[in-house]
C-alpha angles and dihedrals in degrees: 000000000000119000093249092059093062095078094051089047100051100016131202089308093056091051093046090049091048098050097040088050086054097048093048087065099045104074093058097041113109095212104036101026095075090052092061118070106228090223090057104046095104090050093047090053093049092049094050092046095049091045091051091047091052096043096052099047109284136113117323096238093128093054094043094055104030108021123217110007094236086188098180091050095046091050097043096098092055119080100240108180126159091275091054091046091051092049095049090051091048092050088045090050092053090048088057089053093048095044088051092234104164145161120021097346087057093048094050092046095047092051091050094047091052093046096047094043090056090045089056100056107121104164130061 
């Protein structure tokens, strides 16, 4: 399955379920929770949802509102070490389970999450 086939396969609802499931875990997480300002959790959820929708073949809301993703620049202020990377992937994997994303779309998303999380490591 190509990346741009994920959105047609799981739709807006699939991405909404996935990202909501992820962000339900964040506030209580000892590693990731402190990186997310409590007053902006809803904003962070919307930005991630819009980014994933855009990245996997859906509407271009993210680009229209925020421009190029510039992921490394946007994440530079946050201490992303290997431990934070692993926890982010763990919570996102649990979110894939909860959102019941399966089959090829899940495989594509899981591979993307692991790759991008590694790419965003910015601390030893």
